[in-house]
N, C-alpha and C positions, 0 to 999 in steps of 0.2 A: 625133486627129480619126477614126482607126478605132475607137476603144472606145467613144465616147460613141454613134457610129452602130451599132454592134454592140447596145448598152444599148438605145436605142431600138428597134431590131427586136426584140429580145427581148420588149421590153416589148408590145409591138405585139403579137406573135405569141399571148402569154398572153390579153390583154384581147381578142382574135380568137376565141381558143379556149373563153374563158367566155363571149363571148356566144353562139358557135355553139351550144355544149354546153347552154347554159342558155335556151334557145330553150324555150318551153313547147309541146309539143306538143296538136295542137288535138283537141277536143273529149273532155279526159278528165274525170272524173267532177267532181262540184264539191269544192270543197275551199277553204280560207281565202286571204285575199289574199298574194301574195308580191310581193317587190321584185326589180326585174333582177337578174340576175347569180346574186344569194344565193339566192333564191328565198323559203321558209319558213327558212331555218336559225336565224335571232336568235327565232323561235318554238317551235323544239321544246325543251324542257329537257334538259338535259344525266343529269336523274335522274327517274326514275317517269316515263319519256315515255308509260307506259300510260295514267296520269291526263289527259294532257293530250290524246290521240287519243280518249278515252270521253267528255271535254267536246266536240271537236271533233265526234263521232259524233249529238251531241244537237242540232245545228245541222245538219250536214249529210246525216244519215240512215248507213243500214247500209254504203254504200259510199261514200268520198270520196278525194280525193287530194293530197299536198301534196309539195311537192320542196326538196330539198336540192342548191342547187348544180348544178341543172337535170336530177338525179337523181329521176325520177319516183315515188312511193309512193304504192301504192292502198293502202287501211286500208279491212278486212272489217269492222264491229264489229256484225254480226248473221248470225243464224244460216243464215238463207235466202240471204243473200249469199252468205256463207263454204262451205256446201255448194255453190251451183252454181258458184261460180270454183274453187274450189280440189278439189271432189272430182268436179262432174261435168263439167267442163271441164279435169280432171286432166291430158289430154294437152298442155296448151296453158300450164299453170302448175306442172311440178312438177321444174324447175328451180332454181336456189340463185343469188342474186345474189355475185359476184364474191369478195366479203369480202376484200378484198386484205392486210390485217395478220393478223387470226386466219386464215383457210383459207393465203394463200398464204407469207407471211412467219412466220408463229409455225408453224402444221403444215404447212409445205412441200407441199400438197395431198396428205397422208396421211390427213387426218382424213374418216372417211365422209359424217359427216354436212354438212360444207360443202361436197363435191365436186358439178360440176354433173351432170348426167343423160346418162349415157353408159355403156360397157361396162364399166368400172373400178367405177363407182358399180354398177350391178346385180350385178356379182362378189361385191363384198365385202357387200353387203346380204343377196345370196342365202345366201353361206357364215353371215352370224350368223344367219340365219333357222333353217338347221339345228338351232340349239339353243335358241333363243327361242319357237318357234312354239307354239301352245295345246296340242300333244298331248304336248309334254315336260315343259311347265311344272307340270304334278302332281309332277313327281319332284323339284323342288328344294322341296316343300311339309315335308321333317322339318328340312331347313336354317334355311327362313325360321323356323319354329317352335322349333326353339334359338335362333336370334338374339334373339327373345323374349322368349324364359325369361331369356339373359343378360342382356336390358337390363331386367329386372324385378329381377333377384338385386342387377344394379348401383346401379340406383337406391336399393334396400332397405340396401345395403354401402359404400354413398358418397354420401350426401347433399351431403358438401362440394361435389362435383363440381358445376358448372352442369348444368340439364337440357341446355341445348344441347351440352353437352360429351357427355352419352351418347346423344343424338341422333343425333349427328355419326358416333359411332363405330358404331351399331348400321346406319346408312345405309351407312357406308365397309364395313363387313363382309360386308352382305349384297351389295353389290358386288364386293368381291374374290373372295368364297365362289366365287360365281354364276360369274362370266367368270375366274377366273383357278383355281378349285379348291384355293384354300389354307386355313390354318387359321383361324378366326377371329381378327380384330382384337383384343386386350385390351385394356382400358378404360384401364389404367395403362402401356400401352405395352409395345414398341417399335409405331408406325405407320406399317408402308410407306405407306399413302396421305397420310401430313401433305404431306409435298411436294409428291405431286399436287398436291391442293387446292391449296394456295399458286400453283402455279406456274398451275391452270386459272383464277385467280380474273381475271387479263388477260386470256385468251381470251375470258372471259365480258363483259366490256365491249366488247370487239375485234367483236364480234359482230352488235350491237347497228346498225340503221341510223344511220350516222353516228358509229361508236360510235371510228372513230380519223381521226388527220388525213389519212391516207395514201388512206380511204374517202371521206372528203368532197372531196380535192383528187389524185384518179387521175393527174390530171399527173406528180404525185411519185413515183409507180411506179418509172419507170425509172431515175430518177436513185438512190432507194435500192437498186435491185436492182445496180446498179454501182458500189456503195461498200458495202467491205467493213465499214469505219468505221461508217455507218447502218444496216447491219444485223447489226451485231456481237450486239446484244442478243438479236434475234430468231432470230441461230443459236446462240445458247448455250443459250437456252430451248427450243428442237426439241432439241439434242443431248440437255441433259438429261433432258426427257421421253422421247424413246426410249429413253434409256437404265433409266428406270425400270420404264417400260411391257415392253421386252423382257426385262431381267429377272423381269419376274412373268409371260411367257409363256412362258420358255424352264425354269424352274427347276420340278423335279418335282409333279406335284400331288398332293394326299391320293389313294393308292389307293380306288378305286372311287366317287369323288365325282363326281358330275355336274358338267360346266362347257364354258363356250364354247369357252376355250382347249383342253380336252381333244377337244374334235369337230372345231376347226379344225386341228388336229395332226394326226387320221385324213384329213379330207379337203380343206385347203387346198392341196396339191400337186395332186389332180385339177383344182382349180379352177384352177390356175397362181399360186398365194398364197406369197409367202414367208413365213417369220417374220417379218420384218419389218412384212410385211402384217399379219399376223396380230395382232401387240404393237399396232398402231394401230386392228383392228378392236375389240380389247377397250379400248383406250383411248376409243375413240370411243361404247362402252356403258358405260365406268364414269363417262366425265362426264356422259353423258345421266341414270344411275341414282342415284349419291350425292348429288347436290345438290339434285335435285327430289324423293328421297323425304325427305332429312332437313326440307327445306324445309314438306312438307306433313304430316309428324309433327309440326312446331314449331304451324302454322296448326291443326291438331287438338287442341291442348292448349290452345292461344292459345283457340281458339272455344269450347272446353268452362269456360274459364276465366270469359268472356264472359257465354258464355249456359247457365249451368248444367241448366237445366230440358230442354234441346234432348239429353241424354245420357239421360234417365228412362226413354224408350222401348225404350232397347238396355241398360240397365242393368238392366230388368226379364226384358229374354228371356234377360238370360246367369242372371239369377237362377233364371227358367223352367227353359232346356233344360239349363247346366253346373253350375249350383249352387255347390257350392264345390270342383270340379275346375277346372284353365284349360282354355280352350276348345280346340276341335280343329277343322283344316278340315273333318273330316265332317260338322259341326254348321253348316256356312255357311249350308245351304236354311234350318235352321230358326230362322236369326239376321238377316235382312232388315233389320233395322233399324242393324246394324253398319256393311253397304255401305252404305245409305242417307247414314251419315254420312262413309264414304268420297266418295262423289258430291258429297254438298253442301262436302266442303272441298275438293276440288278444283273445285267451280265456283266459291265463294265467295272463293277465295285460289290462281288456278292458280298453281304454281312457275313458270312462266314465261309470264307474262302476255302477252307478244307473239310466243308462238312464236319460231319461228324462218322469217324472212323467205325466202317461196318469189319466182321470178322469171318472168317472162312469157317461153316461148320465140319467139315470134310474134307478130305484132297479131292484136287479134281484138275482136269488139262483144261487149257485154254491157248491156243494157238500153239503149241506144242509144249508151252511151259508147265511147269507143276506150281500149283498154287495150293500151298501147303494147310493142313487144317490147323487153325488158330493164329493165322496170319491175318494182321490187321491189313484190312482194305480201303483206301482212302480215295475217294472222288476228289480232286482235286478242280474244284470249281473255276478258281480264278484260272487257272492252265486250261480247261476244258474252254472258256468262254472266249478264247483267244486261239481256240483250234481253226486253222486256217482253210479246213472242206466246210466249214460254216460260217465263218467270219471273217469277210476282209478285211484287213487291215485292223486287227481285234484290239490294239492299244487306242485308238480312237473311238472319242463318245462320239455316235452316231443313232440316232433312234430312227433315222429314216431307213434301216437297213431290215425296219420290220413293217416297211409301210410297201404296199406293192405299186404297180405304176396305174393302179385306178385312185390309189390313194386310200387302199383300206388296209388292216392288216394281215399281213402274209399267212399263211396256213405253216405250221411249223413244219419243218422237215420230216417225212417220217420215222419215227422211232426213236426221235435226236431229243425233244424236249429242249428243242435250242431256243426257245422263247422263254421258258420257266426253268431253267437247271435248277436255281440255288437252293429249290426244294426239295432236292434230295432226289433217292429211287427206291425203286424196288417195295419192298412192304415195309419200309421206312420213311416212306416219303411224309414230308410233315402234314401233319392232320388240319393244322390252321390256314393252308394254303390258299382256300378261297378269300376267308375272310381278311388275309395278310394283301392279299391284291387289292380287294373293296377298298381296305383304309388306304392305302397309299394311294391308289387314283385319286378317291374325291381328295385327299389331302391335297397333292401335286397339282391337282384341277383348282384347287381355292387358293394355294400359295401364287400360281400363273394370272390368276384371274384379278386378286388382289392387288399383288405389290408386283413393281418392276426390280428386278434383284441385280443389283450392282456393285460393283467396287465401293468398297471405300476412297476419299481420300484425303489425303494428308493437310497440314496446315498450307502448304504449297498451291492446294488446288491439283495434285497429282494423285493420281491412280495408285493403290496400294496393291502390287499384285498378288496373285496367290498361285501358287507353284503345284505343279505334278510331281511325284506321285500322291503326296500329302499324307502319307497313311499314317495310322496309330493305332497300334498293335493292343488289342484288350485279351489277348490270347486267344481264344475260340472266334470272336468277333473283331471288325475291323472298320473303324470309321475316320473321318478325316481330322488330320489335327485341327487345333483353334484357327479360325480364318476371317478374318475382316470382311465386313460386308455392310451395305445399305440396302434398306427395305424403303423402297419408295411404293405407297398407297397410290394406286391408279384413280383412285376417287375420292374427292373432297370429303364426301357424306359416308364413306365405307361401312361405318357402325351400320347407319341408318340403314343402307341398303340391305346388309344382314338383318337387321331387327324385322325390316320390313317382309324379307323372306321368309323369317321362320316364323312371324305371324300369321302370314298367310298359309302357311303351311299347317 
């Protein structure tokens, strides 16, 4: 008699929790019709969620809401609304949602990106900023140029390796060298970051809204937390990843090479940070750098295959300014069309299309709507990049949209961030923004200078078509599906030119 009674009570408690927790707060922004208890759970796809959010924005506007099991999610899909809520109201929207699986179980609250706003987050962010602020980023230029050279040489020497393999190597190596101060990652291995990339894939999925069972049903959290068996996988994940990054952080770096780790070892103790803290600061930066850089480089090549005419202006500037020598960072001001390509790739295919969710730290009003404390606030960067108030024909890849009538880079519209939206908003803006832009600029420039990027031809001599949209959903990040191409060196003595330029430097 007692067991059925206890079961009935337990069911009653669960149902009561569901009914209370899924009660829709009053006066939220408009959104799709929800069903009791589950909200919009069954309307939100598990893949390419940003496409659904962009579709909803066309019906409900630049700010709308939906919910999953009672968790309100506020979506910003227009530049004005995103700037207002996440920049100008950043005091109220700079927190992070709990991210139970990704932040608490997998990363044990060590991943700086997922930490709630507070003293620990501010300390870790301040420590990282010392090595990545705009004043010191120029000192990474020789390493970034070296990596662009290695990429081109590898593409010439090893055409048998898929281009994606070359791209992921250069992205990982740039991150590895700038963060940990080690040697370049060789194309043929060993790759010390490979296992890290494998482990990071699970975190990338878990960090999305509704990306794990425990985030959809937070009532499961205490059950999992108390069970070694249920936590076993997450505990092993954390221990393995911690070991990888602590080894990278603690191993001596190349003498004289600037790195985040080198600076942290000098300043971390003053800020009360341990080596374990430093390793995880490096981890957060590496996660942010490697996959997003690779995605952006692959989307650049994909775009040039689809729209080869869009590279004509940049190629002409390269011919006029650098001729038959490799580009240099000192050429940058004279090559605005390269930076326009960088801006357009990041707008057209932002590597993290939904950014990382913010959370409201208090109730506040915006445009007559109530944003409740604890609401997840998402900047749908893919949708914002198609905001007709900023971008005409936003689906079209057109780097010329960032060039003015005098052939120079346009100044962004005031308070819009319309040229580099993908780096986020407010107090959570990406720390690595400046070095990321530098790395993309030099790599785009080298690839356009070194190769003609063409569609592959089949056995009959016909071009193998590449189609849009080409989305490969990797969780938080987005890269193109594997695609055929042909890279044709533009100089017979390409490698000799690279060696001569590096010798002269």
